[in-house]
N, C-alpha and C positions, 0 to 999 in steps of 0.2 A: 800063704801062711807064714808067720814069722818064725824063723829058726834061731831061737834064743840059744846062744852057746853057753857052756859052762863058764867060760871066761866072762861073759856078759853077766851072769848071775853073781860071781865072785866080785866083779867091778862094782856092781850095785852095792853089795854088802860092804865093801871096802870104802866106797866114795859117798854112799848114801845118796847117790844120784846116777841115773842112766838115761841117756837120750837115745830115742829109737825113731830115726827119721823115716817118714813114708810109711809108718805102720798101718795107717788107715787110709781109706780112699778119699782123695780130695773132693770128688763129686759128692760123696756122702756128707762131708763137711759143709758144703754149700747148702744141702738140703736141711741140715740141723740149723744153719744160720737163718734160713728162711723160716723155719719153725719158731726160733727163739724170737725173731723179729715180730711175730704175730702175737706173741704173749701179751703185751700190753692192750691189745684189743680183745683177745679171746678170754683174758683173765684180768680185765680191768677192775673187778671188784677186789682183787687182792692188793691192789696198789694203794696203800694207806700209811701214814706216818706211824701208826701204832702196830702194824704188821711187820714183825722183825724178819719175816721171809725177804723183805725187800730192803735193799740199801741204796741210797741215791748218790748220783754223781754231784760233785761239786761245780762241774761245768755248767755254763749258762746256754741254753735253758736247761733247767734242772730236769733229769730223767732218771730212770733205773739204771743203776751201776751193777747191781747183783740180785740174782734169784738164788735163795738158799733156804729150803731145798727146792729141786726142780723137776726131778724125775717123775713126780706124781702129777705134774701138769704138762709134760711134754713127752709123749710117746717115743719120739725120735731120740731123746736123750736116755730114756729108759732102756731102749733097745741097745744104745752104746754101752751102757753100764753092764749089760749082760752079754756083750759081744764076745763070741767064741775066741777070736784072736787075742783079745784083751785077757780073758779068763785064763787062757793057756799060758800067756807070759807070766802072769801073777802067780799061778800055780808053781811054775818053775822058780820063781823068786822065793816063794814060801816053802821051797824044797819038797814039793809033791802035795802039799795041803791047799785045797781050794781057797780062794779068797771070799770075804764076806764084806758087802757094802757097809760102810759106816757113815758116810756123809757124802752129799752131792751138791754142788754149786756151780752156777754159770756167772762168770764175771764179764760183763759186756765191755767196760772201759771204753767208752766212746771218746771221740777227740776232745782234748781239754780236760779230761777227768783225772782224778787222783790216783796215785799208786799205794803201795803198802811199805811201811817202814820195816826195818830189820826185826825178824822174829823167828821162833820156832813154833810150829803148829802144836807140838805136844804141850806147850804152855797152857793151851785152853782145853787140853784132853787128858790132863794128869789123872791117873786112876784107871784109865782105859788101857787096853793092851799096848804094849810099846812095839809091837810088830807094825803098827799102822804106817802106811805109806800113801802118798797122794799121786794119783795119775794125772797129768796135765795134758789135755788134748787140744791142740792148736785148731780152732774153727777157722780163724784168720791166721795168716802169718804174723809173726812178732819180731821186732828188732828193737834196738835201744830207743828210737824215736817214738815208737808206740807203747814203750814201758815194758819190755820183756822181763821175765824173771831172772834174777841173778842169784846163784846159789854158791855155798862154800863146801866143796866136797872134803869128806873125811872128818868134819867137825862134828858130825852126829855121835862120833864115838866117845865124845867127852860128856854126853849127858846134857842136861839143862845148864844154860849159862846165867842163871839167877837162882835165887833161893827156892827150894821145892815149895809148891802151893801158891806161889806168887803168879798173877797174871800180868805180864808186863812185855813191853818191846825189849829187844836187847841193845844195849849201848854199842854204837858203831865201832868204838875202840876195840871190841872184842875181836873184830875181823880185819882191823887195820894191819895192812902189809901181807895178808894171807891171799893166795891165789883164789879167784872165783871163776865160775863158769856162767855164761849168758845162755838162756834157752832161746836163741835165735831159731825161728821155726817157719815152716811153710804149712799150709792146711794139711791136715792128716798126720803131722808129726806128733809124737808122744814123748813125755819125759816122765820118769818116776823119781819121787824124792822121798826120803825117809822122814818121819815126823819130827826128828830132832835136828835135821839138816837146816842151819840158818839160811834164810833167803829174804829177798826184798824185790820190790819191783817199782820202777819209777812211773812218773805220770805219763799220760799219752800226749806227747807234744806234737803230734802229727795230725793230718786231717783224715786218717784212716781208722777204722775200728779195730780193737783188739779183743775179739771174743774168744774166750778160753774156758773150757770145761774142766772143773777140778773134782775128780772122783776119788774119795778116800776109802781104802780097804784095809782089813786086818786078816791075819790067819784065822780061818774058820774054826780052828781047834780050840780057839779061846771062847767061842760062844757067839752070841748075836747081841749087838750093842746098838744097832741103829736107832730104836725108839729112845733108849736110855740117853744116847748122845743128844737128840733133839730136845729132850726134857731138860738136860744140862744146859744146852745152848740157850734155851729160853730163860732158864734161871739166872745165868751170869749176864745175859744181855739186859734182863730187867735191872739187875743190881747196878749196871753202868749208867742207868737213867736217872734224872732227877726224881726225887720221891713222888712228886705230883703226877709223874707219867707212868709210874711203875704198875698201877693197877690196871691201866688200859692196855698195857703192852700185851700182845699175844702172838701165836704162830698159827696163821690160817692158810 
């Protein structure tokens, strides 16, 4: 069982980031990886250009890069999202209040696939509780070659780095010269980061997978926003598409 210290809790709130090596069993991560690898066969009916649950890799041959959401189609991931160790850690982070799930996604990031540019998650979650944090679980290990996540501790305390209401990536000049942290990980390692913590991830330049689970929670005292989030998710994803594709866009 994880013994999260008071210092760990304060470090998370000060840095907007906390790395918890070895929090989860690596053997369990291997079982999750197997379950995720089966999804294209067991849920092939969901793999469609108009289903926004799916995002595709830019690598060749084209394949699934992300499942979002994923807990409703993968029991092994649903169990992880409710894991006792994880819930206890988050309850400490929320100073005694239990967490509530807000979003769940699995990013597969196969060899040759793209990364993510510099951003703050709250950019897309404005209007929802600002206690939101993401739990990143390393299903595979990650390093700079596979495109591990890079974060800027402490910068969450400044709020959004663009105009409120705007949905945009951050100008890299904002973090220029500021120290960052790389979430270099082994299977079972976990990182927590605040919804306002700037972060990015490079492309996977290796011949290895970089499967990572991203579970976002907020303080349950704020209510339940899971369904509201996914309605919002569908609405802004539709708005990003060309007009001729918007009507067909759905979340199945």
